[in-house]
N, C-alpha and C positions, 0 to 999 in steps of 0.2 A: 767355746771351743774353735778351732782357725781349722778348716780340715785342707790342706794340701796333696791334691793328685798329678801325683808324677807318672802316669800315664804315656804311654809312647804312640795313646790312639787308639781309640776314640780319646782324647783329652783334655783338659782344663778350657775355656774361656772364659772373658774376662766378666769379672762379677758385675760389670757397668752394664756391661750389655744381655745377660741370662736376664738380668732386672726389666731392661728395653721388652724382651724377648714375652715376658712373662707380664707384664702390664695388659701386652697389646692382646699375648692370644686370644681373645677367646671377642675381642672385638677388636679391628683391626682398622683404625683410622676411620673411627663409629659408622665401621661399613653396617655391624649389627655380626659382622660372621671372622670368625679369623682365619689367619694365613693361608690351614691349611685349609679351607673348605673354597675359598676364592679360585673364582678358575684362573687359569693360564695368561686367557686372553682377555680378560679385564678390564674396565678400566682402575683397580686395584694393583691388581700384581708387575701389569707391561713396567710402572715409572721403579719399582723397585728394581726388575734386571735388570732395567739401563742404569742403573744406578748404583750398583755394583760393580757394574764393566767399569761407569766412570771413571770410579772408584780405584779398582784394580791398572787401568791405563796412568791412571797421575800418580798412587803411590810407587807404580813399579816406570812410568817414563818412556808407556808403549806410544812408537809412535803409528801411523795411518800406515804400516809398512806390514801389519800385525792384526792378527785376529785374536781373537777372545772368544773361547767356548767353555760353554760347562756340559757337561758331558757326566753320563750317570755312565755305573757299573765300575768306579775307583778308578786309580793310578794300572791293579792290574791287570786292565782292561785296554789298558794302552800297551802295555806289552805288547802283546800283536797287534792292535790298531793302527802301529809308530806304522813298522813295518808293512802290515796292507798295504798302508799308502803309499810309504816312504820307500821301503826297498826295489819291491818292483823282480824279484830273483836276481839281484848286482849284489853287493859287501856292504857290512857292516860293519864297523871297529867298534868294539866292547869294553868298554876300560873295565873286570872283575872287579870289585872293590867288596862285597858280600849278596847278602842272598836275594835280596828285588838284582841288584843288575848280571845274574847268574840265569834270574829265573825270566831276566828279559831276552836272555843270549837266548835262548831255550825254545823262546816264542820265533824269534826273526829266523831262526834255523828251518822253521814252515814254511819261509816266503823267498828266501835267498841263502846268501853265507855271511853268517855270524862267526866274525873271527874275534876272536880272546887275546887284542893286544899286548896286553899285559894283565897278570892277576894278581893275590895277595892271596891268594885261596889254599895252597900249601904252609900260610903261616897263621889259619885265622880268619886272617881278615885285620888282622892287630895293624894296619901297615895300609898308607895309598901309594902304591907304585910313582917311583920316578916318571918325570913326561920324560927324559931322557934313556928310559925300557922298554916304550911305547913299540911294539913295531905297529906300525899303520902300514894302513891298504894307501897304493893311490887313487888319488881318486875316489875313494868308498864314497859309497848314496850318502851314509852322512858317520857320525861318532855318537860312541851314547857314553853319557856315563849320568851316575847316583849319587849325587853332590852333596848328601849327607844320609851315612849310612846307619839306617837307629837301631838295626840289632847288629853290629859291631863296635860302631862308636868310635865310627872317622868321618872329618866331612875335607874335604877340598879350600881351600885357606893357604893361599886367595884359588878362585875359576880357572882354571885351563883352557885356555882357545883349540878348539879344530885349526887343522891346518888350511890353507885360502882357497876357497873355493867348496870348502864341506859341512853342510851344516850341523850345528851343532846340537844334539837334542839330548836333554837335562834332566830326569825325576827327582824337582823336586817336596817331594812330599815334606818334608820332615823342619826342612827348613825355609823354603818358601815366606817369600817376606818375612826373613828373618835378617837380613843383611843387604843394605846395596844390592842391585844388581845391574851391570852392562844389556836390556833385552838383546841388541844386535849384536851380541856375538854370539845368539841363538841362533836355530833353524827355527829346535822347538824346547818347549820349558812346559811340563805337568806337572798336578800334582795332585792327589787328593787335598780337601777341603779337612779332614778331619785331626789334623794335624795342632795347625795355627793358624785355621781358618772359618774354620765353624764345624758344625756337625756333617757327621759322615753320608753317605747317598749322593757326597757328585763331584766330578771331577774339572778344574779347571784346564784350559787346554789353551795356550798359548802360542800360536804359529804362522809362522815369515807370511805370508797370501803367497808369491808368486812358486811355493810347493805345493800347495794343491793341484796344480799340474801338474804334479806326479800320480795320481793317481788311476789308477785304473775302471774300466768299466767294470771288469768281476764281481769289484769288491759292493759289497751290501750299503740298503742305501741309508742303512743307519751306525755304519762302520765309517762310514767315508768322513774324514770331515768340513768337506764342500757341502752337509746335509747341517752343519751345524752353523758355519758362516755363509751360508747362504739365506738362512731361515730365523737370526737371533739369538739359533739353539735352538726354538720351538715347533720345530721339524713333529716333534712328537710334544707330552704332555711335559716338561721336565721337574726333578725332587725341585719344587714352586718353597721349600717349605727352607731346606738345605742355602739354596740361593739367593730365601731371604734374612737370614744367620747370616750368610758369607759374604749380603752387603749391612748389616750392622757392623761387622766385624769389622770392617773396613771402614767403616764410617767411624768406629775407634781409634782406630790405627792416624787414619787421622788427627782426631781430637792428641792424642796422642804426639804429634810434631812429626810425623812419616816415619820412612823405613831408617833417616838417618842415624833418627834418634831411637828408635828404637833396635836398630841396629848397638846403642853405645849399651845402653842397658844389659842388651846379651850377653855382653864380653865383661861385662861387669860379674854379672851374675857367675859364668862358666868359669874364672876368671880364680875368682872366691872360691869355688868347690875345689880348682884343681889345686888351688893351693894348699887349702888341707889336706887332698891327697898327698896331697906332697912332702906334705909335712913330717906326717906318719907315717911307719912300716907296716902298721898293722892292713890298713886298706891298700890295695896295688890296682893300678887298672893296664890292661894288657897292651892299650895303644899309645903309637910312639906321639911322640911329642908333637909333635911338628900337624898329628894331621888329628889332633885329639874334637872330636865333635863337642862343639855350644852351644849342640842340641839336649842329646844322650849320652850322659854321663855315665860308661860304665864301669864295677869297679866287684873287686869281692871278698871277702875277710878269708883270713887263713884258711877256711874247710867252707866244704858242700855247708855242712850243719850249722855251724853260724852264718855260713849268707841264709838259709832258710828261720836263721831262730832272728835272725838279724832284722826279714820282711814280717814276718811275725811280730817281735815285740815293738816292731813303729805300729801299728795301729793305732796303739790308745795315745801314743803323739800328737795323734791326726794326721801323720803319714800316708797315706795306700798309692799303689799298687810299685812298688818299689823295686819285683820277683824282674830279673833276668827275663830275656825271651828264652820262650822255650826249647829254642838248639843251641843258646847256646848257657843257660841257664848264670851263674854271679847271681849279680846284682844291674840295676837298672832309674838312674833318674832321667828322665825327659821333665827342662827345664824351660818349656818353647814362649814363644812370648809374651804369652797368657799368665807363664807366674811369677812371683812377685821377689824379689830380693827379701822381703819378710820367709819367703818360704825359702828359700836357698839356707836364710840362717836358722831356722828353725831344726832343717836339714843337719848341717852342722853339728848343732849342740847336742844331737841325739845320737851321731855316731862318737862323737867323741867318751858321752853319757856311756855308750854302747863298746867299746872298744878301753873304757875303763872298768865295767865289772867283766868281761870277757878277754882281755888282752894277757 
């Protein structure tokens, strides 16, 4: 029986990628050693990290005006690293649309002013505030968004733009490379790898090079973006296996026709699942229709008890990790790039059967 893992992260990876990693695990390119055992400065790993960066640049259309970095510490460390490097006692505007943007604003307050320019917190993050409601700071140091809200199940579609002269910073941890993005609209993009790009252990950072000049001398070496840009992300030992997997995943994305082709599939998957949710009164999704995430579909049955039963009874059907985030409860199906349409079909069939038995 095929198992479909709907985890929000670490999440399902393409089977084709996993098989390559399996075949190379003990003997990478006839080196006699696995990639985990090889020096990050040796002849075998250097082409891997170079390929990973080249793939990312090609897939996302990144110009030479931007640096691409691989940083340890996950996306959460970026909540502090960004204001350390870019805020310098100034004001950053935050659009608070979920748990992670709220956490990022709290970290920024340690280094300057974090202005909550708009928030949907009072309505339990069930929508993204309209741009007309945002109360932005003139000449802010940067504007910060979380492009897709993994917990709340909302997403900016389309992505917003910051005022002229204000760098737009985006946490794209849960929708990176799921849709076409104009990198030139952003000052900095970051993403934990463990949802769409690979395993946990590395964060991808794409930063416009002119912003590197903002970093003060009092920022610790390993928390300066320039440390990564000037040393090819190898000032210290990088997370080699995570970067290797990222290289394989982006190889796979290229084979699929690139991000535009992947986006079409993601739209079709989300439309099919939301189409079923909208066809029945048994399941409810709290997110405003225009803000529904294509990556994280949140929903509820008529009761908390049935939510728990839904998650448990899904396991014999080969459907795992459908429990909602611990902060909000309910159910959640994370349908990142690696989730095939067959997984959506299997989930919908189970949902129909569960409703028939429990409705």
